[in-house]
C-alpha positions in Angstrom: -27.1 -6.7 -49.1 -24.1 -8.5 -49.6 -24.2 -12.0 -47.9 -21.1 -12.4 -46.2 -18.6 -15.9 -45.5 -18.4 -17.6 -42.8 -14.7 -15.4 -42.2 -16.0 -12.2 -42.3 -17.0 -13.4 -38.9 -15.4 -13.7 -35.6 -13.9 -17.3 -34.9 -15.3 -17.8 -31.1 -18.5 -16.7 -32.5 -18.5 -19.7 -35.1 -18.0 -22.1 -32.9 -20.5 -21.0 -30.5 -22.9 -20.8 -33.5 -21.8 -24.9 -34.0 -22.3 -25.2 -30.0 -26.0 -24.5 -30.8 -27.0 -26.3 -34.3 -25.1 -29.8 -33.1 -27.0 -29.4 -29.8 -24.7 -28.1 -27.3 -26.3 -25.6 -26.3 -29.5 -23.9 -26.2 -30.6 -21.4 -28.4 -30.7 -18.6 -24.7 -27.3 -19.7 -24.4 -25.9 -18.8 -28.3 -28.0 -15.5 -28.0 -26.9 -14.4 -24.2 -23.0 -14.8 -25.8 -23.5 -14.2 -29.2 -24.7 -10.8 -27.7 -20.4 -9.3 -27.2 -20.4 -9.9 -30.8 -23.0 -7.6 -30.9 -21.6 -3.9 -32.0 -22.8 -1.3 -34.1 -26.0 -1.4 -33.4 -26.3 -5.5 -34.5 -28.5 -6.9 -31.5 -27.0 -11.1 -31.4 -30.7 -12.5 -33.0 -29.3 -10.1 -36.1 -25.7 -11.9 -35.9 -27.9 -15.6 -36.2 -29.4 -14.7 -38.9 -26.7 -13.9 -40.7 -25.5 -16.8 -39.7 -28.3 -19.1 -40.3 -27.7 -21.7 -43.2 -30.6 -20.5 -46.3 -31.3 -24.1 -47.7 -33.3 -22.3 -51.1 -30.2 -20.3 -52.0 -28.2 -24.4 -52.0 -27.1 -25.5 -55.5 -30.6 -27.9 -57.4 -29.6 -30.9 -59.1 -31.0 -30.3 -62.9 -33.6 -32.9 -63.4 -32.2 -34.9 -65.9 -29.0 -35.1 -64.4 -27.5 -38.7 -65.8 -25.4 -39.1 -62.7 -28.9 -39.5 -60.3 -31.7 -42.4 -60.9 -35.3 -40.8 -61.2 -38.3 -43.1 -59.5 -41.9 -43.3 -58.7 -42.3 -45.9 -55.7 -45.6 -47.4 -54.5 -45.2 -49.3 -51.3 -47.5 -50.3 -48.8 -48.3 -48.8 -44.8 -51.3 -49.4 -42.0 -53.7 -46.6 -44.0 -53.2 -48.2 -47.6 -50.6 -47.8 -50.1 -48.9 -44.6 -50.5 -47.0 -43.5 -53.5 -43.4 -41.4 -53.5 -40.8 -39.9 -55.0 -37.2 -41.7 -54.9 -33.9 -40.2 -55.7 -30.3 -41.8 -55.8 -26.8 -41.3 -57.4 -26.3 -43.6 -59.5 -22.9 -44.3 -58.8 -24.6 -46.0 -55.0 -26.2 -48.3 -56.8 -23.7 -49.3 -59.5 -22.1 -50.5 -55.7 -25.2 -52.8 -54.2 -25.4 -54.5 -57.4 -21.6 -55.3 -57.7 
């Protein structure tokens, strides 16, 4: 099944989703209000699943992207030394040093 675009949904439904995502209404309120858009065997929960983002489909940055500075950092913590990955846009780094 092809993923729908925002333009495929009523504006009022998208506004409801925006209210839910940004904490203006609860999940229960979103589902209750979205029910009026659920037609033809589609439930409010099915609408929510169609509307919610799938972060796995996001554009990935290639590991060798020259615009990104990648490094491994070691920092002290109360539990000992922690090691982690650090990624920063080079454009941001050059603004900090100038």
